[in-house]
C-alpha positions in Angstrom: 0.0 0.0 0.0 1.2 3.6 -0.7 2.7 5.3 2.3 1.1 8.7 3.1 3.4 11.7 2.6 4.6 13.4 5.8 6.5 16.5 6.6 9.3 15.5 9.0 10.8 18.6 10.9 14.5 19.0 10.9 16.4 19.3 14.2 15.5 22.4 16.2 12.5 23.1 14.0 10.1 25.8 15.5 7.3 23.3 15.0 9.0 20.7 17.2 9.6 17.0 16.4 6.0 16.1 15.5 5.4 14.8 11.9 2.5 16.2 9.9 0.6 14.7 7.0 0.8 16.6 3.7 -3.0 16.5 3.6 -3.2 18.3 6.9 -2.1 21.5 5.2 -5.0 21.2 2.7 -8.2 20.6 4.6 -10.3 21.3 1.5 -8.6 19.0 -0.9 -10.7 16.0 -0.1 -8.8 12.8 -1.0 -6.9 14.4 -3.9 -3.6 14.5 -2.0 -4.1 11.4 0.1 -1.4 9.3 -1.5 0.5 12.0 -3.3 4.2 11.3 -4.0 6.6 14.3 -3.6 8.8 14.9 -6.6 10.4 18.4 -6.2 10.2 21.6 -4.3 11.2 25.3 -4.6 10.4 28.6 -3.1 7.6 27.2 -0.9 6.0 25.2 -3.7 5.8 21.4 -3.8 5.4 19.3 -6.9 3.6 15.9 -6.3 2.4 13.0 -8.4 -1.3 12.2 -7.6 -2.0 8.6 -6.7 -5.5 8.8 -5.6 -7.7 5.7 -6.1 -9.6 7.8 -8.7 -6.5 7.6 -11.0 -5.3 4.0 -10.5 -6.1 3.2 -14.1 -4.2 6.2 -15.6 -0.9 4.3 -16.0 -2.6 2.0 -18.4 -3.8 5.0 -20.4 -0.4 6.6 -20.5 -1.4 9.5 -18.2 0.6 11.1 -15.5 -1.3 13.4 -13.1 0.6 16.1 -11.2 -0.2 18.9 -8.8 1.7 22.0 -7.5 1.0 22.6 -3.8 1.6 25.6 -1.5 1.4 24.3 2.1 1.8 27.9 3.5 -1.2 29.2 1.6 -3.1 25.9 1.7 -3.7 26.0 -2.1 -3.0 23.6 -4.9 -3.1 23.6 -8.7 -3.8 20.4 -10.6 -1.9 20.2 -13.9 -3.4 18.9 -17.1 -2.6 15.2 -17.5 0.7 14.5 -19.1 0.4 12.0 -22.0 3.8 10.3 -21.6 3.3 8.3 -24.9 6.1 5.7 -25.2 7.9 6.8 -22.0 8.1 5.4 -18.4 7.7 7.7 -15.4 8.9 5.9 -12.3 9.0 7.2 -8.7 12.6 8.3 -9.5 11.6 10.7 -12.3 13.8 13.7 -12.6 11.6 16.8 -11.9 12.1 20.5 -11.2 9.7 23.3 -10.3 10.4 27.0 -11.0 8.8 30.2 -10.0 8.6 33.8 -11.3 11.8 34.8 -9.5 13.8 32.2 -11.5 13.0 33.8 -14.8 15.8 36.3 -15.0 15.7 40.0 -13.8 12.6 41.1 -12.1 10.3 42.9 -14.5 6.5 42.6 -14.9 5.4 39.6 -12.8 4.3 36.7 -15.0 0.6 36.0 -14.6 -1.0 32.5 -14.5 -4.0 31.6 -16.6 -7.4 31.8 -14.9 -7.8 28.7 -12.7 -4.2 28.7 -11.3 -3.3 30.4 -8.1 0.3 31.4 -9.0 2.9 31.3 -11.8 5.1 28.3 -12.0 6.9 26.1 -14.5 7.5 22.4 -14.2 10.1 20.3 -16.0 9.8 16.5 -16.0 12.4 14.1 -17.4 11.3 10.5 -18.1 12.7 7.5 -19.8 11.5 6.0 -23.1 10.3 2.5 -23.4 12.8 -0.3 -24.4 15.7 1.7 -23.0 15.0 4.6 -25.2 16.3 8.2 -24.6 15.4 10.4 -21.7 13.0 13.2 -22.8 12.0 16.4 -21.1 8.4 17.7 -20.9 7.6 21.2 -19.6 4.5 23.0 -18.4 3.8 26.5 -17.3 0.7 27.8 -15.5 0.7 30.6 -18.1 0.2 28.1 -20.9 -2.6 25.7 -21.6 -0.8 22.5 -22.4 2.4 20.5 -22.0 5.3 21.0 -24.4 6.4 18.5 -27.0 9.1 16.2 -25.6 12.8 17.4 -25.9 15.5 14.7 -26.2 18.1 14.9 -23.4 20.4 11.9 -23.9 20.3 8.1 -24.5 20.3 5.8 -21.5 23.6 4.2 -22.3 25.3 7.6 -22.7 24.7 8.9 -19.2 22.9 8.1 -16.0 21.4 10.4 -13.4 23.2 10.6 -10.0 20.6 10.5 -7.2 19.7 13.9 -5.9 17.6 17.0 -6.5 18.4 19.5 -9.2 19.6 23.0 -8.4 18.9 26.4 -10.0 21.7 28.8 -10.7 22.0 31.8 -13.0 18.9 31.2 -15.0 19.6 27.4 -15.5 18.4 24.2 -13.9 21.2 21.6 -13.3 20.9 17.8 -12.9 24.0 15.8 -11.9 24.7 12.9 -14.3 27.6 10.5 -14.8 29.1 9.0 -17.9 32.3 8.2 -19.7 34.1 7.9 -16.3 33.3 11.5 -15.4 30.6 13.7 -13.8 28.6 16.1 -15.9 25.6 18.4 -15.6 22.5 18.4 -17.7 21.4 22.0 -18.0 18.1 23.5 -18.9 18.0 27.2 -19.7 14.8 28.6 -18.1 14.1 31.4 -20.6 15.3 29.7 -23.9 14.5 26.1 -22.8 17.8 25.1 -24.4 19.3 21.8 -23.1 23.1 21.3 -22.7 25.5 18.8 -21.2 28.7 20.1 -19.5 31.6 18.1 -18.0 32.8 18.9 -14.5 36.7 18.8 -14.5 37.0 16.6 -11.4 40.3 14.9 -10.8 40.3 11.3 -12.0 41.4 9.8 -8.7 38.3 11.4 -7.1 36.1 9.6 -9.5 37.4 6.3 -8.3 35.9 6.9 -4.8 39.0 5.8 -2.9 38.1 8.0 0.1 34.6 9.3 -0.7 31.4 7.4 -1.3 28.6 7.8 -3.9 26.6 10.4 -1.9 27.3 13.3 -4.2 25.0 16.3 -4.6 24.9 19.5 -6.6 24.7 22.8 -4.7 24.9 26.5 -5.4 27.5 28.7 -3.6 26.7 32.0 -2.1 27.9 33.8 -5.3 25.6 31.7 -7.5 28.4 29.4 -8.8 27.7 25.7 -9.2 29.3 23.3 -6.6 29.6 19.6 -6.2 29.5 18.3 -2.5 30.7 14.9 -1.4 30.5 13.4 2.1 33.4 11.3 3.4 32.4 7.6 3.8 33.1 7.8 7.6 31.3 11.2 8.1 34.6 12.9 8.9 34.9 15.4 6.1 32.9 17.2 3.4 34.7 18.0 0.2 33.3 20.8 -2.0 34.3 21.4 -5.7 33.1 24.9 -6.9 33.3 26.1 -10.5 35.5 29.1 -10.8 33.8 30.6 -13.8 30.7 30.2 -15.9 29.7 27.0 -17.7 29.0 28.8 -20.9 25.9 28.3 -23.0 26.5 25.0 -24.7 28.0 21.6 -24.4 31.7 21.5 -23.3 33.8 21.5 -20.1 33.2 23.8 -17.2 36.0 26.1 -15.9 38.5 24.8 -13.4 37.2 23.8 -9.9 38.2 25.2 -6.5 38.4 22.6 -3.8 37.4 23.1 -0.1 37.6 20.5 2.7 35.4 20.9 5.8 36.3 18.8 8.9 33.2 17.6 10.7 32.7 17.3 14.5 31.1 14.6 16.6 30.4 11.8 14.1 27.2 9.9 15.1 28.0 6.4 16.3 25.3 4.7 14.4 26.0 6.0 11.0 27.1 3.7 8.1 28.0 4.5 4.5 25.7 7.3 3.2 23.2 6.2 0.6 21.4 9.4 -0.3 22.2 13.1 0.2 20.1 16.2 -0.4 21.1 19.9 0.0 18.9 22.7 1.4 17.6 25.2 -1.1 18.9 28.2 0.9 20.5 26.9 4.1 23.9 25.4 4.4 22.5 22.0 5.4 22.8 18.5 4.0 20.2 15.9 4.6 21.9 12.5 4.7 20.4 9.0 4.7 22.7 6.0 5.3 22.3 2.3 4.5 20.5 1.6 7.7 17.9 4.3 6.9 19.4 6.5 9.6 18.8 10.2 8.7 20.8 13.1 9.9 21.4 16.8 9.1 24.9 18.1 8.4 25.4 21.8 9.0 28.3 23.0 6.9 28.6 26.3 8.8 28.8 24.9 12.3 30.3 21.6 11.1 28.0 19.6 13.3 25.7 16.6 12.7 22.2 16.2 14.2 19.9 13.2 14.0 16.5 13.6 12.4 14.1 11.9 14.7 10.6 10.6 14.0 11.5 8.8 10.8 10.6 5.1 10.5 12.8 2.7 8.6 10.2 1.9 5.9 10.8 4.9 3.7 12.7 4.8 0.4 15.3 7.4 -0.4 13.8 8.5 -3.7 10.5 9.5 -1.9 12.4 12.2 0.1 12.2 15.8 -1.0 13.8 18.6 1.1 11.3 21.4 1.7 12.3 24.7 3.4 9.8 27.0 5.1 9.9 30.7 5.5 9.1 30.6 9.2 8.1 34.3 9.5 5.6 34.0 6.7 4.4 30.7 8.1 3.6 32.1 11.6 2.0 35.3 10.1 -0.2 33.1 7.9 -1.2 31.0 10.9 -2.1 34.2 12.9 -4.2 35.5 10.0 -6.0 32.2 9.7 -7.2 32.6 13.4 
């Protein structure tokens, strides 16, 4: 049976350690979000795949039903069904959600079509049948339908490295691996151009002699793209940061600057990290190890805190980091009362 989606507070959350069902933020949604699967988040919006019993037969008809939720406002927008044709959308589909602030310099705010509560753009990358190529579909609340699929790359050329995409300088980046190196799949938000760029990481690093597979993309304070890797014994974090711009096409990124952060007080129960996620704005890593132990690594204080209230049944690919603007959250709660 599907496991209901919960919000699990990070250590020292103002809401305390109590978990909350996703549906508790949307009392008027009925059963629409009952078994929704989280896919991506950004700027207070959460993209989910709908798995209500009303839609159990959609997979056989080649339909994917998604919704964009705003837990702070208690609103949601259901997207038109995505006709995935000859493609497969698993729980590990690569997805991104973008807002008006991601679309270049601030000018006139983009307005959604009637029936949508806010402007957003969604990008979904899914795999073709019979090991076909990965294709990207996009949808905007300012448009009436999904885009035609755009080819990304063939399955045997590259593979996605587990983790959430990041947005930097008008571009969405996914981490991929191929040909013995790490690369980024880039999607230009304004032009919708797709490019693949190699990260010039030292070859000995790619062999994972000291570090494990828990790699994740991040964005430095100055907007430059970074690659973060956690030491297999939770002793260090190594950060590779691009010195310059990636350019606007396929190629190799500029040289990388390397930084090593020594961590304090390694938790006793940790094993090799299996999944890692980075906070959208905070300098925090959410780490899940092979025993389903979850902890938060603060890169500023160099400390590690256990995330409590998480059962061992969850799967890593169902975890999506979600950051809340606490001032806006409490003001909204006061207005509601």
